[in-house]
mmCIF file of the C-alpha atoms, coordinates in Angstrom:
data_MODEL
# 
_entry.id   MODEL 
# 
loop_
_atom_site.group_PDB 
_atom_site.id 
_atom_site.type_symbol 
_atom_site.label_atom_id 
_atom_site.label_alt_id 
_atom_site.label_comp_id 
_atom_site.label_asym_id 
_atom_site.label_entity_id 
_atom_site.label_seq_id 
_atom_site.pdbx_PDB_ins_code 
_atom_site.Cartn_x 
_atom_site.Cartn_y 
_atom_site.Cartn_z 
_atom_site.occupancy 
_atom_site.B_iso_or_equiv 
_atom_site.pdbx_formal_charge 
_atom_site.auth_seq_id 
_atom_site.auth_comp_id 
_atom_site.auth_asym_id 
_atom_site.auth_atom_id 
_atom_site.pdbx_PDB_model_num 
ATOM 1   C CA . UNK A 1 1   ? -10.840 18.922  6.177   1.00 0.00 ? 1   UNK A CA 1 
ATOM 2   C CA . UNK A 1 2   ? -7.035  18.490  7.347   1.00 0.00 ? 2   UNK A CA 1 
ATOM 3   C CA . UNK A 1 3   ? -4.797  18.842  4.614   1.00 0.00 ? 3   UNK A CA 1 
ATOM 4   C CA . UNK A 1 4   ? -1.662  16.984  6.290   1.00 0.00 ? 4   UNK A CA 1 
ATOM 5   C CA . UNK A 1 5   ? -3.398  13.965  7.948   1.00 0.00 ? 5   UNK A CA 1 
ATOM 6   C CA . UNK A 1 6   ? -0.871  11.724  6.276   1.00 0.00 ? 6   UNK A CA 1 
ATOM 7   C CA . UNK A 1 7   ? 1.791   13.286  8.346   1.00 0.00 ? 7   UNK A CA 1 
ATOM 8   C CA . UNK A 1 8   ? -0.339  11.631  11.119  1.00 0.00 ? 8   UNK A CA 1 
ATOM 9   C CA . UNK A 1 9   ? -0.148  8.302   9.732   1.00 0.00 ? 9   UNK A CA 1 
ATOM 10  C CA . UNK A 1 10  ? 3.542   8.417   9.012   1.00 0.00 ? 10  UNK A CA 1 
ATOM 11  C CA . UNK A 1 11  ? 4.529   8.971   12.801  1.00 0.00 ? 11  UNK A CA 1 
ATOM 12  C CA . UNK A 1 12  ? 1.946   6.455   13.960  1.00 0.00 ? 12  UNK A CA 1 
ATOM 13  C CA . UNK A 1 13  ? 3.229   3.761   11.480  1.00 0.00 ? 13  UNK A CA 1 
ATOM 14  C CA . UNK A 1 14  ? 6.703   4.542   12.155  1.00 0.00 ? 14  UNK A CA 1 
ATOM 15  C CA . UNK A 1 15  ? 5.982   3.982   15.930  1.00 0.00 ? 15  UNK A CA 1 
ATOM 16  C CA . UNK A 1 16  ? 3.877   0.763   15.069  1.00 0.00 ? 16  UNK A CA 1 
ATOM 17  C CA . UNK A 1 17  ? 7.118   -0.306  12.869  1.00 0.00 ? 17  UNK A CA 1 
ATOM 18  C CA . UNK A 1 18  ? 9.706   0.284   15.741  1.00 0.00 ? 18  UNK A CA 1 
ATOM 19  C CA . UNK A 1 19  ? 7.584   -1.729  18.213  1.00 0.00 ? 19  UNK A CA 1 
ATOM 20  C CA . UNK A 1 20  ? 7.156   -4.960  15.872  1.00 0.00 ? 20  UNK A CA 1 
ATOM 21  C CA . UNK A 1 21  ? 10.685  -4.806  15.066  1.00 0.00 ? 21  UNK A CA 1 
ATOM 22  C CA . UNK A 1 22  ? 11.451  -4.995  18.777  1.00 0.00 ? 22  UNK A CA 1 
ATOM 23  C CA . UNK A 1 23  ? 9.202   -7.156  19.310  1.00 0.00 ? 23  UNK A CA 1 
ATOM 24  C CA . UNK A 1 24  ? 10.355  -9.883  16.816  1.00 0.00 ? 24  UNK A CA 1 
ATOM 25  C CA . UNK A 1 25  ? 13.789  -9.273  17.420  1.00 0.00 ? 25  UNK A CA 1 
ATOM 26  C CA . UNK A 1 26  ? 13.750  -9.751  20.709  1.00 0.00 ? 26  UNK A CA 1 
ATOM 27  C CA . UNK A 1 27  ? 11.796  -12.929 20.314  1.00 0.00 ? 27  UNK A CA 1 
ATOM 28  C CA . UNK A 1 28  ? 8.809   -11.667 22.459  1.00 0.00 ? 28  UNK A CA 1 
ATOM 29  C CA . UNK A 1 29  ? 6.260   -13.410 20.358  1.00 0.00 ? 29  UNK A CA 1 
ATOM 30  C CA . UNK A 1 30  ? 8.271   -16.407 20.721  1.00 0.00 ? 30  UNK A CA 1 
ATOM 31  C CA . UNK A 1 31  ? 7.668   -16.542 24.577  1.00 0.00 ? 31  UNK A CA 1 
ATOM 32  C CA . UNK A 1 32  ? 4.191   -15.845 24.716  1.00 0.00 ? 32  UNK A CA 1 
ATOM 33  C CA . UNK A 1 33  ? 2.018   -18.806 25.943  1.00 0.00 ? 33  UNK A CA 1 
ATOM 34  C CA . UNK A 1 34  ? -0.565  -19.938 23.010  1.00 0.00 ? 34  UNK A CA 1 
ATOM 35  C CA . UNK A 1 35  ? -3.160  -21.366 25.965  1.00 0.00 ? 35  UNK A CA 1 
ATOM 36  C CA . UNK A 1 36  ? -3.091  -18.100 27.711  1.00 0.00 ? 36  UNK A CA 1 
ATOM 37  C CA . UNK A 1 37  ? -6.627  -16.330 27.732  1.00 0.00 ? 37  UNK A CA 1 
ATOM 38  C CA . UNK A 1 38  ? -4.623  -13.033 28.081  1.00 0.00 ? 38  UNK A CA 1 
ATOM 39  C CA . UNK A 1 39  ? -1.204  -12.355 26.838  1.00 0.00 ? 39  UNK A CA 1 
ATOM 40  C CA . UNK A 1 40  ? -1.433  -14.759 23.696  1.00 0.00 ? 40  UNK A CA 1 
ATOM 41  C CA . UNK A 1 41  ? -0.219  -14.329 19.991  1.00 0.00 ? 41  UNK A CA 1 
ATOM 42  C CA . UNK A 1 42  ? -4.104  -13.582 18.995  1.00 0.00 ? 42  UNK A CA 1 
ATOM 43  C CA . UNK A 1 43  ? -4.150  -10.781 21.390  1.00 0.00 ? 43  UNK A CA 1 
ATOM 44  C CA . UNK A 1 44  ? -1.019  -9.354  19.669  1.00 0.00 ? 44  UNK A CA 1 
ATOM 45  C CA . UNK A 1 45  ? -2.783  -9.768  16.323  1.00 0.00 ? 45  UNK A CA 1 
ATOM 46  C CA . UNK A 1 46  ? -5.395  -8.143  17.129  1.00 0.00 ? 46  UNK A CA 1 
ATOM 47  C CA . UNK A 1 47  ? -3.584  -5.261  18.571  1.00 0.00 ? 47  UNK A CA 1 
ATOM 48  C CA . UNK A 1 48  ? -1.683  -4.839  15.489  1.00 0.00 ? 48  UNK A CA 1 
ATOM 49  C CA . UNK A 1 49  ? -4.723  -5.465  13.070  1.00 0.00 ? 49  UNK A CA 1 
ATOM 50  C CA . UNK A 1 50  ? -6.211  -2.387  15.185  1.00 0.00 ? 50  UNK A CA 1 
ATOM 51  C CA . UNK A 1 51  ? -4.121  -0.295  12.971  1.00 0.00 ? 51  UNK A CA 1 
ATOM 52  C CA . UNK A 1 52  ? -7.000  -0.711  10.560  1.00 0.00 ? 52  UNK A CA 1 
ATOM 53  C CA . UNK A 1 53  ? -9.198  1.159   12.896  1.00 0.00 ? 53  UNK A CA 1 
ATOM 54  C CA . UNK A 1 54  ? -7.043  4.138   12.958  1.00 0.00 ? 54  UNK A CA 1 
ATOM 55  C CA . UNK A 1 55  ? -6.908  4.178   9.408   1.00 0.00 ? 55  UNK A CA 1 
ATOM 56  C CA . UNK A 1 56  ? -10.579 4.440   9.001   1.00 0.00 ? 56  UNK A CA 1 
ATOM 57  C CA . UNK A 1 57  ? -11.121 7.249   11.927  1.00 0.00 ? 57  UNK A CA 1 
ATOM 58  C CA . UNK A 1 58  ? -8.122  9.565   10.009  1.00 0.00 ? 58  UNK A CA 1 
ATOM 59  C CA . UNK A 1 59  ? -10.176 8.775   6.554   1.00 0.00 ? 59  UNK A CA 1 
ATOM 60  C CA . UNK A 1 60  ? -13.830 9.319   7.697   1.00 0.00 ? 60  UNK A CA 1 
ATOM 61  C CA . UNK A 1 61  ? -13.165 12.345  10.320  1.00 0.00 ? 61  UNK A CA 1 
ATOM 62  C CA . UNK A 1 62  ? -11.550 14.403  7.547   1.00 0.00 ? 62  UNK A CA 1 
ATOM 63  C CA . UNK A 1 63  ? -14.292 14.548  4.869   1.00 0.00 ? 63  UNK A CA 1 
ATOM 64  C CA . UNK A 1 64  ? -17.693 16.062  4.520   1.00 0.00 ? 64  UNK A CA 1 
ATOM 65  C CA . UNK A 1 65  ? -18.942 14.139  1.280   1.00 0.00 ? 65  UNK A CA 1 
ATOM 66  C CA . UNK A 1 66  ? -22.555 13.217  1.001   1.00 0.00 ? 66  UNK A CA 1 
ATOM 67  C CA . UNK A 1 67  ? -23.395 9.333   1.655   1.00 0.00 ? 67  UNK A CA 1 
ATOM 68  C CA . UNK A 1 68  ? -24.935 8.408   -2.123  1.00 0.00 ? 68  UNK A CA 1 
ATOM 69  C CA . UNK A 1 69  ? -22.252 10.416  -3.888  1.00 0.00 ? 69  UNK A CA 1 
ATOM 70  C CA . UNK A 1 70  ? -19.488 9.156   -6.156  1.00 0.00 ? 70  UNK A CA 1 
ATOM 71  C CA . UNK A 1 71  ? -17.045 11.070  -3.636  1.00 0.00 ? 71  UNK A CA 1 
ATOM 72  C CA . UNK A 1 72  ? -17.948 8.958   -0.871  1.00 0.00 ? 72  UNK A CA 1 
ATOM 73  C CA . UNK A 1 73  ? -18.260 5.561   -2.702  1.00 0.00 ? 73  UNK A CA 1 
ATOM 74  C CA . UNK A 1 74  ? -14.125 6.014   -3.618  1.00 0.00 ? 74  UNK A CA 1 
ATOM 75  C CA . UNK A 1 75  ? -13.693 7.124   -0.345  1.00 0.00 ? 75  UNK A CA 1 
ATOM 76  C CA . UNK A 1 76  ? -15.039 3.670   1.109   1.00 0.00 ? 76  UNK A CA 1 
ATOM 77  C CA . UNK A 1 77  ? -13.146 1.550   -1.616  1.00 0.00 ? 77  UNK A CA 1 
ATOM 78  C CA . UNK A 1 78  ? -10.052 2.969   -0.851  1.00 0.00 ? 78  UNK A CA 1 
ATOM 79  C CA . UNK A 1 79  ? -10.725 2.384   2.537   1.00 0.00 ? 79  UNK A CA 1 
ATOM 80  C CA . UNK A 1 80  ? -11.838 -0.890  2.409   1.00 0.00 ? 80  UNK A CA 1 
ATOM 81  C CA . UNK A 1 81  ? -8.867  -1.924  0.181   1.00 0.00 ? 81  UNK A CA 1 
ATOM 82  C CA . UNK A 1 82  ? -6.346  -0.505  2.387   1.00 0.00 ? 82  UNK A CA 1 
ATOM 83  C CA . UNK A 1 83  ? -7.981  -2.160  5.708   1.00 0.00 ? 83  UNK A CA 1 
ATOM 84  C CA . UNK A 1 84  ? -7.677  -5.522  4.158   1.00 0.00 ? 84  UNK A CA 1 
ATOM 85  C CA . UNK A 1 85  ? -4.388  -4.882  3.180   1.00 0.00 ? 85  UNK A CA 1 
ATOM 86  C CA . UNK A 1 86  ? -3.308  -4.380  6.648   1.00 0.00 ? 86  UNK A CA 1 
ATOM 87  C CA . UNK A 1 87  ? -5.365  -7.217  7.828   1.00 0.00 ? 87  UNK A CA 1 
ATOM 88  C CA . UNK A 1 88  ? -3.039  -9.433  5.071   1.00 0.00 ? 88  UNK A CA 1 
ATOM 89  C CA . UNK A 1 89  ? 0.468   -7.823  6.827   1.00 0.00 ? 89  UNK A CA 1 
ATOM 90  C CA . UNK A 1 90  ? -0.725  -9.018  10.488  1.00 0.00 ? 90  UNK A CA 1 
ATOM 91  C CA . UNK A 1 91  ? -1.758  -12.408 9.113   1.00 0.00 ? 91  UNK A CA 1 
ATOM 92  C CA . UNK A 1 92  ? 1.422   -12.686 7.189   1.00 0.00 ? 92  UNK A CA 1 
ATOM 93  C CA . UNK A 1 93  ? 3.423   -11.566 10.487  1.00 0.00 ? 93  UNK A CA 1 
ATOM 94  C CA . UNK A 1 94  ? 1.549   -14.781 11.746  1.00 0.00 ? 94  UNK A CA 1 
ATOM 95  C CA . UNK A 1 95  ? 4.132   -16.817 9.991   1.00 0.00 ? 95  UNK A CA 1 
ATOM 96  C CA . UNK A 1 96  ? 6.980   -15.709 12.243  1.00 0.00 ? 96  UNK A CA 1 
ATOM 97  C CA . UNK A 1 97  ? 4.748   -16.887 15.303  1.00 0.00 ? 97  UNK A CA 1 
ATOM 98  C CA . UNK A 1 98  ? 6.857   -19.973 15.628  1.00 0.00 ? 98  UNK A CA 1 
ATOM 99  C CA . UNK A 1 99  ? 4.798   -21.285 18.742  1.00 0.00 ? 99  UNK A CA 1 
ATOM 100 C CA . UNK A 1 100 ? 1.951   -21.479 16.364  1.00 0.00 ? 100 UNK A CA 1 
ATOM 101 C CA . UNK A 1 101 ? 3.376   -21.775 12.670  1.00 0.00 ? 101 UNK A CA 1 
ATOM 102 C CA . UNK A 1 102 ? 5.798   -24.764 14.343  1.00 0.00 ? 102 UNK A CA 1 
ATOM 103 C CA . UNK A 1 103 ? 8.366   -23.466 11.735  1.00 0.00 ? 103 UNK A CA 1 
ATOM 104 C CA . UNK A 1 104 ? 11.733  -22.454 12.185  1.00 0.00 ? 104 UNK A CA 1 
ATOM 105 C CA . UNK A 1 105 ? 12.794  -19.872 9.110   1.00 0.00 ? 105 UNK A CA 1 
ATOM 106 C CA . UNK A 1 106 ? 15.818  -19.239 7.660   1.00 0.00 ? 106 UNK A CA 1 
ATOM 107 C CA . UNK A 1 107 ? 17.107  -15.552 8.869   1.00 0.00 ? 107 UNK A CA 1 
ATOM 108 C CA . UNK A 1 108 ? 16.998  -14.121 5.420   1.00 0.00 ? 108 UNK A CA 1 
ATOM 109 C CA . UNK A 1 109 ? 13.258  -15.340 4.860   1.00 0.00 ? 109 UNK A CA 1 
ATOM 110 C CA . UNK A 1 110 ? 12.466  -14.492 8.410   1.00 0.00 ? 110 UNK A CA 1 
ATOM 111 C CA . UNK A 1 111 ? 14.275  -10.814 8.164   1.00 0.00 ? 111 UNK A CA 1 
ATOM 112 C CA . UNK A 1 112 ? 12.062  -10.242 4.605   1.00 0.00 ? 112 UNK A CA 1 
ATOM 113 C CA . UNK A 1 113 ? 8.532   -11.118 5.747   1.00 0.00 ? 113 UNK A CA 1 
ATOM 114 C CA . UNK A 1 114 ? 9.388   -8.614  8.872   1.00 0.00 ? 114 UNK A CA 1 
ATOM 115 C CA . UNK A 1 115 ? 10.582  -5.952  6.574   1.00 0.00 ? 115 UNK A CA 1 
ATOM 116 C CA . UNK A 1 116 ? 7.443   -6.777  3.826   1.00 0.00 ? 116 UNK A CA 1 
ATOM 117 C CA . UNK A 1 117 ? 5.123   -6.472  6.751   1.00 0.00 ? 117 UNK A CA 1 
ATOM 118 C CA . UNK A 1 118 ? 6.659   -3.235  7.843   1.00 0.00 ? 118 UNK A CA 1 
ATOM 119 C CA . UNK A 1 119 ? 6.642   -1.821  4.312   1.00 0.00 ? 119 UNK A CA 1 
ATOM 120 C CA . UNK A 1 120 ? 2.997   -2.736  4.469   1.00 0.00 ? 120 UNK A CA 1 
ATOM 121 C CA . UNK A 1 121 ? 2.092   -0.610  7.372   1.00 0.00 ? 121 UNK A CA 1 
ATOM 122 C CA . UNK A 1 122 ? 3.725   2.361   5.568   1.00 0.00 ? 122 UNK A CA 1 
ATOM 123 C CA . UNK A 1 123 ? 1.941   2.460   2.213   1.00 0.00 ? 123 UNK A CA 1 
ATOM 124 C CA . UNK A 1 124 ? -1.346  3.832   3.853   1.00 0.00 ? 124 UNK A CA 1 
ATOM 125 C CA . UNK A 1 125 ? 0.424   7.012   3.681   1.00 0.00 ? 125 UNK A CA 1 
ATOM 126 C CA . UNK A 1 126 ? 0.031   7.039   -0.288  1.00 0.00 ? 126 UNK A CA 1 
ATOM 127 C CA . UNK A 1 127 ? -3.566  6.327   0.250   1.00 0.00 ? 127 UNK A CA 1 
ATOM 128 C CA . UNK A 1 128 ? -4.033  9.650   2.594   1.00 0.00 ? 128 UNK A CA 1 
ATOM 129 C CA . UNK A 1 129 ? -1.704  11.689  0.744   1.00 0.00 ? 129 UNK A CA 1 
ATOM 130 C CA . UNK A 1 130 ? -3.716  10.752  -2.669  1.00 0.00 ? 130 UNK A CA 1 
ATOM 131 C CA . UNK A 1 131 ? -6.980  11.703  -0.660  1.00 0.00 ? 131 UNK A CA 1 
ATOM 132 C CA . UNK A 1 132 ? -5.457  14.867  0.788   1.00 0.00 ? 132 UNK A CA 1 
ATOM 133 C CA . UNK A 1 133 ? -4.170  15.919  -2.604  1.00 0.00 ? 133 UNK A CA 1 
ATOM 134 C CA . UNK A 1 134 ? -7.743  15.792  -4.169  1.00 0.00 ? 134 UNK A CA 1 
ATOM 135 C CA . UNK A 1 135 ? -9.681  16.864  -1.250  1.00 0.00 ? 135 UNK A CA 1 
ATOM 136 C CA . UNK A 1 136 ? -10.646 13.453  -0.792  1.00 0.00 ? 136 UNK A CA 1 
ATOM 137 C CA . UNK A 1 137 ? -12.180 12.708  -3.874  1.00 0.00 ? 137 UNK A CA 1 
ATOM 138 C CA . UNK A 1 138 ? -13.441 16.527  -4.803  1.00 0.00 ? 138 UNK A CA 1 
ATOM 139 C CA . UNK A 1 139 ? -10.765 17.189  -7.213  1.00 0.00 ? 139 UNK A CA 1 
ATOM 140 C CA . UNK A 1 140 ? -9.296  15.000  -9.869  1.00 0.00 ? 140 UNK A CA 1 
ATOM 141 C CA . UNK A 1 141 ? -6.808  12.257  -8.509  1.00 0.00 ? 141 UNK A CA 1 
ATOM 142 C CA . UNK A 1 142 ? -3.196  12.531  -9.620  1.00 0.00 ? 142 UNK A CA 1 
ATOM 143 C CA . UNK A 1 143 ? -2.475  10.046  -12.422 1.00 0.00 ? 143 UNK A CA 1 
ATOM 144 C CA . UNK A 1 144 ? 0.928   9.399   -11.386 1.00 0.00 ? 144 UNK A CA 1 
ATOM 145 C CA . UNK A 1 145 ? 0.382   9.269   -7.550  1.00 0.00 ? 145 UNK A CA 1 
ATOM 146 C CA . UNK A 1 146 ? -2.485  6.540   -8.645  1.00 0.00 ? 146 UNK A CA 1 
ATOM 147 C CA . UNK A 1 147 ? -0.090  4.284   -10.694 1.00 0.00 ? 147 UNK A CA 1 
ATOM 148 C CA . UNK A 1 148 ? 2.358   4.267   -7.727  1.00 0.00 ? 148 UNK A CA 1 
ATOM 149 C CA . UNK A 1 149 ? -0.155  3.309   -5.137  1.00 0.00 ? 149 UNK A CA 1 
ATOM 150 C CA . UNK A 1 150 ? -0.934  0.513   -7.541  1.00 0.00 ? 150 UNK A CA 1 
ATOM 151 C CA . UNK A 1 151 ? 2.372   -0.538  -8.350  1.00 0.00 ? 151 UNK A CA 1 
ATOM 152 C CA . UNK A 1 152 ? 3.636   -0.055  -4.966  1.00 0.00 ? 152 UNK A CA 1 
ATOM 153 C CA . UNK A 1 153 ? 0.645   -2.731  -3.954  1.00 0.00 ? 153 UNK A CA 1 
ATOM 154 C CA . UNK A 1 154 ? 1.530   -4.715  -6.671  1.00 0.00 ? 154 UNK A CA 1 
ATOM 155 C CA . UNK A 1 155 ? 5.455   -5.322  -6.307  1.00 0.00 ? 155 UNK A CA 1 
ATOM 156 C CA . UNK A 1 156 ? 5.985   -4.736  -2.612  1.00 0.00 ? 156 UNK A CA 1 
ATOM 157 C CA . UNK A 1 157 ? 2.700   -6.334  -1.139  1.00 0.00 ? 157 UNK A CA 1 
ATOM 158 C CA . UNK A 1 158 ? 0.631   -8.986  -3.285  1.00 0.00 ? 158 UNK A CA 1 
ATOM 159 C CA . UNK A 1 159 ? 3.614   -10.534 -5.492  1.00 0.00 ? 159 UNK A CA 1 
ATOM 160 C CA . UNK A 1 160 ? 6.211   -11.289 -3.014  1.00 0.00 ? 160 UNK A CA 1 
ATOM 161 C CA . UNK A 1 161 ? 3.585   -12.208 -0.277  1.00 0.00 ? 161 UNK A CA 1 
ATOM 162 C CA . UNK A 1 162 ? 2.056   -14.483 -2.857  1.00 0.00 ? 162 UNK A CA 1 
ATOM 163 C CA . UNK A 1 163 ? 5.733   -15.909 -3.570  1.00 0.00 ? 163 UNK A CA 1 
ATOM 164 C CA . UNK A 1 164 ? 6.583   -16.809 0.133   1.00 0.00 ? 164 UNK A CA 1 
ATOM 165 C CA . UNK A 1 165 ? 3.164   -18.143 1.073   1.00 0.00 ? 165 UNK A CA 1 
ATOM 166 C CA . UNK A 1 166 ? 3.645   -20.527 -1.712  1.00 0.00 ? 166 UNK A CA 1 
ATOM 167 C CA . UNK A 1 167 ? 7.445   -21.144 -0.960  1.00 0.00 ? 167 UNK A CA 1 
ATOM 168 C CA . UNK A 1 168 ? 6.350   -22.214 2.348   1.00 0.00 ? 168 UNK A CA 1 
ATOM 169 C CA . UNK A 1 169 ? 3.352   -24.183 1.229   1.00 0.00 ? 169 UNK A CA 1 
ATOM 170 C CA . UNK A 1 170 ? 5.978   -26.313 -1.339  1.00 0.00 ? 170 UNK A CA 1 
ATOM 171 C CA . UNK A 1 171 ? 9.021   -26.456 0.962   1.00 0.00 ? 171 UNK A CA 1 
ATOM 172 C CA . UNK A 1 172 ? 7.831   -26.345 4.643   1.00 0.00 ? 172 UNK A CA 1 
ATOM 173 C CA . UNK A 1 173 ? 4.670   -27.791 4.398   1.00 0.00 ? 173 UNK A CA 1 
ATOM 174 C CA . UNK A 1 174 ? 2.900   -25.098 6.018   1.00 0.00 ? 174 UNK A CA 1 
ATOM 175 C CA . UNK A 1 175 ? -1.267  -24.848 5.964   1.00 0.00 ? 175 UNK A CA 1 
ATOM 176 C CA . UNK A 1 176 ? -2.231  -22.900 3.090   1.00 0.00 ? 176 UNK A CA 1 
ATOM 177 C CA . UNK A 1 177 ? -3.355  -19.026 4.180   1.00 0.00 ? 177 UNK A CA 1 
ATOM 178 C CA . UNK A 1 178 ? -6.788  -17.715 2.405   1.00 0.00 ? 178 UNK A CA 1 
ATOM 179 C CA . UNK A 1 179 ? -5.171  -14.774 1.887   1.00 0.00 ? 179 UNK A CA 1 
ATOM 180 C CA . UNK A 1 180 ? -3.492  -16.279 -0.707  1.00 0.00 ? 180 UNK A CA 1 
ATOM 181 C CA . UNK A 1 181 ? -6.307  -16.014 -3.047  1.00 0.00 ? 181 UNK A CA 1 
ATOM 182 C CA . UNK A 1 182 ? -6.455  -12.491 -1.925  1.00 0.00 ? 182 UNK A CA 1 
ATOM 183 C CA . UNK A 1 183 ? -3.042  -12.028 -3.244  1.00 0.00 ? 183 UNK A CA 1 
ATOM 184 C CA . UNK A 1 184 ? -4.005  -13.618 -6.605  1.00 0.00 ? 184 UNK A CA 1 
ATOM 185 C CA . UNK A 1 185 ? -7.036  -11.727 -7.061  1.00 0.00 ? 185 UNK A CA 1 
ATOM 186 C CA . UNK A 1 186 ? -5.366  -8.739  -5.813  1.00 0.00 ? 186 UNK A CA 1 
ATOM 187 C CA . UNK A 1 187 ? -2.577  -8.992  -8.586  1.00 0.00 ? 187 UNK A CA 1 
ATOM 188 C CA . UNK A 1 188 ? -5.224  -9.645  -11.459 1.00 0.00 ? 188 UNK A CA 1 
ATOM 189 C CA . UNK A 1 189 ? -7.052  -6.439  -10.060 1.00 0.00 ? 189 UNK A CA 1 
ATOM 190 C CA . UNK A 1 190 ? -4.543  -4.327  -9.951  1.00 0.00 ? 190 UNK A CA 1 
ATOM 191 C CA . UNK A 1 191 ? -2.782  -5.237  -13.263 1.00 0.00 ? 191 UNK A CA 1 
ATOM 192 C CA . UNK A 1 192 ? -6.202  -4.580  -15.084 1.00 0.00 ? 192 UNK A CA 1 
ATOM 193 C CA . UNK A 1 193 ? -6.573  -0.957  -13.560 1.00 0.00 ? 193 UNK A CA 1 
ATOM 194 C CA . UNK A 1 194 ? -2.915  -0.155  -14.189 1.00 0.00 ? 194 UNK A CA 1 
ATOM 195 C CA . UNK A 1 195 ? -3.053  -0.974  -17.817 1.00 0.00 ? 195 UNK A CA 1 
ATOM 196 C CA . UNK A 1 196 ? -5.535  1.734   -19.160 1.00 0.00 ? 196 UNK A CA 1 
ATOM 197 C CA . UNK A 1 197 ? -3.977  4.128   -16.722 1.00 0.00 ? 197 UNK A CA 1 
ATOM 198 C CA . UNK A 1 198 ? -0.589  3.419   -18.207 1.00 0.00 ? 198 UNK A CA 1 
ATOM 199 C CA . UNK A 1 199 ? -1.788  3.739   -21.458 1.00 0.00 ? 199 UNK A CA 1 
ATOM 200 C CA . UNK A 1 200 ? -3.478  6.949   -20.878 1.00 0.00 ? 200 UNK A CA 1 
ATOM 201 C CA . UNK A 1 201 ? -0.310  8.237   -19.150 1.00 0.00 ? 201 UNK A CA 1 
ATOM 202 C CA . UNK A 1 202 ? 1.964   6.905   -22.046 1.00 0.00 ? 202 UNK A CA 1 
ATOM 203 C CA . UNK A 1 203 ? -0.380  9.360   -24.253 1.00 0.00 ? 203 UNK A CA 1 
ATOM 204 C CA . UNK A 1 204 ? -0.456  12.338  -22.347 1.00 0.00 ? 204 UNK A CA 1 
ATOM 205 C CA . UNK A 1 205 ? 3.459   11.994  -22.557 1.00 0.00 ? 205 UNK A CA 1 
ATOM 206 C CA . UNK A 1 206 ? 3.564   11.786  -26.050 1.00 0.00 ? 206 UNK A CA 1 
ATOM 207 C CA . UNK A 1 207 ? 0.794   14.809  -26.307 1.00 0.00 ? 207 UNK A CA 1 
ATOM 208 C CA . UNK A 1 208 ? 3.270   16.725  -23.926 1.00 0.00 ? 208 UNK A CA 1 
ATOM 209 C CA . UNK A 1 209 ? 6.677   15.849  -26.316 1.00 0.00 ? 209 UNK A CA 1 
ATOM 210 C CA . UNK A 1 210 ? 4.446   16.689  -29.215 1.00 0.00 ? 210 UNK A CA 1 
ATOM 211 C CA . UNK A 1 211 ? 3.549   20.220  -28.203 1.00 0.00 ? 211 UNK A CA 1 
ATOM 212 C CA . UNK A 1 212 ? 7.209   20.901  -26.759 1.00 0.00 ? 212 UNK A CA 1 
ATOM 213 C CA . UNK A 1 213 ? 8.232   20.244  -30.276 1.00 0.00 ? 213 UNK A CA 1 
ATOM 214 C CA . UNK A 1 214 ? 5.825   22.216  -31.792 1.00 0.00 ? 214 UNK A CA 1 
ATOM 215 C CA . UNK A 1 215 ? 6.821   25.147  -29.715 1.00 0.00 ? 215 UNK A CA 1 
ATOM 216 C CA . UNK A 1 216 ? 10.194  24.639  -30.344 1.00 0.00 ? 216 UNK A CA 1 
ATOM 217 C CA . UNK A 1 217 ? 9.626   24.577  -34.557 1.00 0.00 ? 217 UNK A CA 1 
ATOM 218 C CA . UNK A 1 218 ? 7.749   27.804  -33.613 1.00 0.00 ? 218 UNK A CA 1 
ATOM 219 C CA . UNK A 1 219 ? 10.461  29.557  -31.952 1.00 0.00 ? 219 UNK A CA 1 
ATOM 220 C CA . UNK A 1 220 ? 12.643  28.083  -34.634 1.00 0.00 ? 220 UNK A CA 1 
ATOM 221 C CA . UNK A 1 221 ? 10.847  29.541  -37.611 1.00 0.00 ? 221 UNK A CA 1 
ATOM 222 C CA . UNK A 1 222 ? 10.391  33.241  -35.681 1.00 0.00 ? 222 UNK A CA 1 
ATOM 223 C CA . UNK A 1 223 ? 14.148  33.358  -34.723 1.00 0.00 ? 223 UNK A CA 1 
ATOM 224 C CA . UNK A 1 224 ? 14.761  32.742  -38.731 1.00 0.00 ? 224 UNK A CA 1 
ATOM 225 C CA . UNK A 1 225 ? 12.337  35.529  -39.624 1.00 0.00 ? 225 UNK A CA 1 
ATOM 226 C CA . UNK A 1 226 ? 13.829  37.841  -37.380 1.00 0.00 ? 226 UNK A CA 1 
ATOM 227 C CA . UNK A 1 227 ? 17.382  36.843  -38.785 1.00 0.00 ? 227 UNK A CA 1 
ATOM 228 C CA . UNK A 1 228 ? 15.904  37.416  -42.327 1.00 0.00 ? 228 UNK A CA 1 
ATOM 229 C CA . UNK A 1 229 ? 14.425  40.908  -41.713 1.00 0.00 ? 229 UNK A CA 1 
ATOM 230 C CA . UNK A 1 230 ? 17.539  41.895  -40.194 1.00 0.00 ? 230 UNK A CA 1 
# 
């Protein structure tokens, strides 16, 4: 296992994001011929979606877990969810392919779609870091990191993606994407999984605070006893 495999994804995702920003700011996707069988928007989407393969290779080549173990099940679950998020991001970028969508979006909304998609390409770093920190499921997973990963996907991916898709459907009469249902389901699952972890995290904070207060009281009592003896 290489403990710093998430660094590879950071470098890779930054390279992909740079290319995505340059492509869309130079309006290259708008110049692609939809009817072309070689250099078409579909080929560009396919190449962007190949990032999921890179993520899977990074995950699967950095552990030696048994095929039927709970550790392997956790890795498979995290890999599958991250892969769907990458596919969702590529589909989301498809809104900016005006040759296909036939929609000219306001600059602010267009930049928002581009920014959110780029953020979603960086978020797998948290997943890889979480796997690396837990030795790919061999050690307990950090509760704070788990909550950060869930909240990042909730507030930076699924909720804004859902809002923009509903907005385009309502005001631009755009065909609805099936990934809209994925966003709705993901929001429900993330909230359901986050609530028990938040309760547990709050309980740990209270216990830690109570232990610190008891330690302070004990130190104060010892100090008083020492002063009396003096």
